[in-house]
N, C-alpha and C positions, 0 to 999 in steps of 0.2 A: 483629746480636744472635745469639749462639750459644745455642740452646735447651738447657735443663737443665745449664748450666755456670755456676758461680759467677763473679761479676763479676771477681774478681782473676785468675782463670785466663783469662777472656776478654781482659783487658788484656794479660796476658803473651803470649798467642797473637798478638794484633794487633801487639805490639811486635816479636816475633821475625820475623814476616812483613814488617813495614814496614822493619825494619833490613835485611833481605835485598834488598828492592827498592832502597832508597837507597844501599846500600853496594856492590852488585855492579857489576862492570865493564860488564856488558851485560845488558839485559832483552830477552827475545824472546817475542813472541806468535805461537804456532803455530796456524794456522787450517786449516779444511777447507772448500773451495769445493764445496758440495753440487751445484752445476750443472755442474761441470767435465767430468764424464764422463756427463752426462745421456743422451746418445744411445747409449751403450755398455752392453750388459747384462752384460758380463764382470764376474763377482764380485758384482754387485748384483741379479741377476735374482731370486734367492730371498731375499736378505737386503740390503735397501736401506741398511742401516747399515754395510756393509763399508768404505765410504770413511772413515767415522769411525774404525773399528778400525784401518785401515791407517795413518791419521794418528797414532793413539796408539802404534802399533808404531814409526813413524818417530821419535816423541819418545823412546821407550826406546832406540832405536839411537843417537840423538844423545847421550843421557845416558851410555850405555856408552862411546861413543867419547871423550867429554869426560873421563870418569873415567880411562880408559886413558892420557890425556895429562896427568893431574894437574890437571884443571880441574873445579871444583865446579859442580853444578847443583842448584838448589832450585826445586821446583814450588810456585808460590803458589796456594793454594786458597781464599783469602778474597775474591778478586775476583769481583764479580757480572758475569756474562757481558754482560748488557744495558748496564751502565755502561761496560764495556770496549769494547763495540762503538760506543757513542756517542763515547767519548774518542778511539778510533783510526779512526773513520769507516769501520767495517767494514760492508759491505752486508749486508742481511737474509739473503741466501741463503748467507752464509759463517758458519761456526760456529767460535768460538774454542775450541780444544781445550786449550791449555796456555799459561800465562804463566810463563816460566822466568827465574830469576836465574842468571847465568852468570859465573864468574870464578875466578881463582886463589885457592886457599885455603892457609893455612899448614899445615893437617893435616886428614885425614879422621877424623872422630870414629868410635869403635868402635860407638856406638849412635846411632840417629836422635835428633835434637833433641827431638822430642815425647816420646820415651821417657825421655831424660835429664831433662826438665822435669816428669816425672810425669803426662803426658797419657794414657799407655797403655803396654802392653807388647807385645812381639812375640809373635804367636801361635805355639804349639808346632807344628812341622812335621807331626806326625801328625794334627792337626786339619784340615790343609789339603790333604793328598794323599788322593785317592780311587782305588779300584781296581775297575774294572768297573762299579760303580754309585755313586751319590751316597750314601755310607754314613757319612762322618765318621770312619771307622776305616781309612782307606787304607793308611797306612804299616804299621800292625800287621798288616793283611791281607797286604801284600807280604812282610813278614818271615816270616809263618807258612806261606807257600806254597813 
């Protein structure tokens, strides 16, 4: 159940994601073994979540490489982590990071599906770039200096 979203949009969202899972040539579950570098403080001494961030960066690198080769990637966000762990027999100390649908596509859309289907819009870049402080006016400040 998606909170604060009308039933017809919930159904459309599930349909889009389920179609991707069923139709893609390959489904990949990318995980992070939280115990793998347990004895090494490198990168995790002050921030124990660094292994998670590194795994997310690896997902982005995979996505960019796939796109460069004309391969589409879709990140499935409706999967519950605990259900996925049970289904794939993932141990408790391993965290699912991404469930990806991968395959050749006939074309790359100019807009994300969720924007095309009226779920939201892309945020204006000036609202996302900050300069020196978290100001919300980053790009405007950059242009005025």
